[in-house]
Every structure is written in C-alpha cells, then in structure tokens.
C-alpha positions in Angstrom: 22.8 -124.9 -70.5 21.8 -121.6 -68.7 18.2 -122.1 -69.8 18.2 -125.7 -68.6 19.7 -124.7 -65.2 17.2 -121.9 -64.9 14.4 -124.4 -65.6 15.8 -126.9 -63.1 16.0 -124.2 -60.4 12.5 -123.1 -61.2 11.2 -126.7 -60.9 13.2 -127.3 -57.6 12.2 -124.0 -56.0 8.7 -123.9 -57.3 6.8 -121.1 -55.7 9.3 -120.5 -52.9 10.7 -117.2 -54.3 7.2 -115.9 -54.8 6.1 -117.2 -51.4 9.1 -115.5 -49.7 8.3 -112.2 -51.4 4.7 -112.6 -50.3 5.9 -113.4 -46.7 8.5 -110.7 -46.5 6.4 -107.9 -48.2 2.9 -109.0 -48.7 2.2 -110.5 -45.3 3.7 -107.5 -43.6 1.6 -105.2 -45.8 -1.5 -107.3 -44.9 -0.6 -107.2 -41.2 -0.1 -103.5 -41.4 -3.5 -103.0 -43.1 -5.2 -105.2 -40.5 -3.6 -103.1 -37.8 -4.7 -99.9 -39.5 -8.3 -101.2 -39.7 -8.3 -102.2 -36.0 -7.1 -98.6 -35.2 -9.7 -97.2 -37.5 -12.5 -99.2 -35.9 -11.3 -98.2 -32.4 -11.3 -94.5 -33.4 -14.7 -94.9 -35.1 -16.2 -96.3 -32.0 -14.9 -93.4 -29.9 -16.4 -90.9 -32.4 -19.7 -92.8 -32.4 -19.8 -92.6 -28.7 -19.0 -88.8 -28.7 -21.8 -88.4 -31.2 -24.2 -90.2 -28.8 -24.8 -93.1 -31.0 -25.7 -96.2 -29.0 -26.7 -98.4 -31.9 -25.0 -97.5 -35.1 -26.5 -98.5 -38.4 -24.5 -100.9 -40.6 -22.6 -98.6 -43.0 -23.7 -98.4 -46.6 -21.1 -100.5 -48.5 -20.9 -97.8 -51.2 -19.5 -95.5 -48.5 -17.7 -97.9 -46.2 -15.6 -99.7 -48.8 -13.8 -96.7 -50.1 -13.3 -95.4 -46.6 -11.8 -98.7 -45.5 -9.6 -99.0 -48.6 -8.2 -95.4 -48.1 -7.8 -95.7 -44.4 -5.9 -98.9 -44.6 -2.9 -97.2 -46.2 -3.0 -94.0 -44.2 -0.6 -93.7 -41.3 -0.8 -89.9 -40.7 -2.7 -89.3 -37.5 -4.8 -86.3 -38.7 -6.1 -88.2 -41.7 -6.6 -91.4 -39.8 -8.8 -89.4 -37.5 -10.7 -87.9 -40.4 -11.3 -91.4 -42.0 -12.6 -92.6 -38.6 -14.9 -89.6 -38.4 -16.2 -90.3 -41.9 -16.9 -94.0 -41.1 -18.7 -93.0 -37.9 -20.8 -90.5 -39.8 -21.7 -93.1 -42.3 -23.0 -95.3 -39.5 -24.8 -92.4 -37.7 -28.6 -92.8 -38.1 -29.1 -89.1 -38.8 -25.8 -88.0 -40.3 -25.7 -90.8 -42.8 -28.6 -89.1 -44.6 -26.4 -86.0 -45.2 -23.3 -88.0 -46.1 -22.0 -87.3 -49.6 -19.7 -89.4 -51.7 -17.7 -86.3 -52.5 -16.6 -86.2 -48.8 -14.6 -89.3 -49.5 -13.2 -88.0 -52.7 -11.9 -84.7 -51.1 -10.5 -86.4 -48.0 -8.3 -88.5 -50.4 -6.8 -85.3 -51.6 -6.1 -83.7 -48.2 -2.8 -83.5 -46.5 -2.6 -83.4 -42.7 -1.8 -79.7 -42.7 -5.0 -79.1 -44.7 -7.1 -80.9 -42.1 -5.5 -78.8 -39.3 -6.0 -75.5 -41.2 -9.6 -76.4 -41.9 -10.3 -77.3 -38.3 -8.6 -74.1 -37.1 -10.7 -71.9 -39.4 -13.9 -73.6 -38.4 -13.0 -73.0 -34.7 -12.1 -69.4 -35.3 -15.0 -67.7 -37.0 -15.3 -69.6 -40.3 -13.1 -67.2 -42.2 -9.5 -66.2 -42.7 -9.0 -62.5 -42.6 -5.8 -61.1 -44.3 -4.2 -60.4 -40.9 -4.9 -63.8 -39.5 -2.2 -65.7 -41.4 0.3 -65.1 -38.7 -2.1 -66.4 -36.0 -2.6 -69.6 -38.0 1.1 -70.0 -38.4 1.7 -69.5 -34.7 -1.2 -71.7 -33.5 -0.4 -74.5 -35.8 3.4 -74.1 -35.8 3.5 -73.7 -39.6 5.4 -71.5 -42.0 3.6 -68.9 -44.1 4.2 -71.0 -47.2 2.7 -74.1 -45.6 -0.4 -72.2 -44.6 -0.8 -70.6 -48.1 -0.3 -74.0 -49.9 -2.9 -75.5 -47.6 -5.4 -72.6 -48.1 -4.9 -73.0 -51.9 -5.6 -76.8 -51.7 -8.6 -76.3 -49.6 -9.9 -73.6 -52.0 -9.3 -76.0 -55.0 -11.2 -78.8 -53.2 -14.2 -76.5 -52.5 -13.7 -76.1 -48.8 -12.8 -72.4 -49.0 -13.9 -69.5 -51.2 -11.5 -66.6 -51.8 -13.2 -63.2 -51.7 -10.6 -60.7 -53.0 -13.2 -57.9 -53.4 -14.4 -58.2 -49.8 -11.2 -57.6 -47.8 -9.2 -60.4 -49.5 -10.4 -63.0 -47.1 -11.3 -66.7 -47.3 -14.6 -68.1 -46.2 -15.6 -71.7 -45.5 -18.1 -72.8 -48.2 -21.5 -74.3 -47.5 -19.9 -77.6 -48.7 -17.2 -77.3 -46.0 -19.6 -76.4 -43.3 -21.8 -79.4 -44.2 -18.7 -81.6 -44.2 -17.7 -80.3 -40.7 -21.3 -80.9 -39.4 -21.3 -84.5 -40.7 -17.9 -85.4 -39.3 -18.7 -83.4 -36.1 -15.8 -80.9 -35.8 
C-alpha cells in the first residue's frame, strides 16, 4: 500500500518536487552566479581602462572559461578583484602573450589574506626581512600566525622563496613578479 501511495504521489506531483528544489536552490544559485559574472565584467572593464586598453582582444577560451567558472563562485572581494585582473590581462593585447595557465591554478589556491600579503610585499621592496613581520601585521591588521600561514602558502605556491642562509628572509620569485606584472599590481 505504501509503495502504491508513493507511486500515486509521484505520478500526481510529477516533477514538482524537483522543480521546487531547482527554484529554491538552483535558480538562486544561477542568479547568484549571473550577478557574480556581472560584477566580474564590471571590474574587468575598470582594470582594462586602467591598463589603457581601448579595444580589448576577445579572451582565449582556454583562459577565460576557467576564470569565469572560478569567479562565479567567489564572493571574497580580494579574490574577486584578482579574477577580474586575470580576465583583463587575458584580454590585453600585450599582456595576454605573457599570461600563463599556472596563474589561474595558483589563484584558485589563494586565500584573501595571501593576496593582501603578496601585494604588500610587492609594494614594500619585493622581500620580507625578519624584522618586517610586525609591520605587515600592523599594516594589514593581521595576527603573526595569519601572516606566517599566508607566507607559507605563498611559498608553497611558488610566489615566495625562503632564504634562511641570507638573513632568513623571503623574496618574491620571478614567477610572482611576472604574475604581478601581468595583473598590474
């Protein structure tokens, strides 16, 4: 009887439960992603303008698709901005030639604090001296542990190189400097 009742309800309701789930969850998710893409495009246009690009090239789909997929689900401002910079760089007539797929892969693994620390280091001499940890903490309003976890992640991703024999400092790698040039930090 239970099986018959279940079958009867399934026939009566048809796709209604699935449609409701799609409406309540799926459509909201779709709407959120569309909103994220609109924001990404707006930020991308601002970065293209700052880069002096009047007529951007259509982005290579091999680059644009992973950027769009990742950016659609990112709601943290620092990383949204980084995805927009990557998309703009992929459309820049000159910078697109230096664009590496690895840029997309590493940005997927960044946290907002990592992006902030990387930008701070690039703006403050391209290295972290042992006595600068406190300055980074103060300037970015982070704890010592937050800075050290970020520096560790940036080192693991190839953005920083630790030089314990030379004053125990961290330097931006050539990969990081190229990344920063391409996304114009």
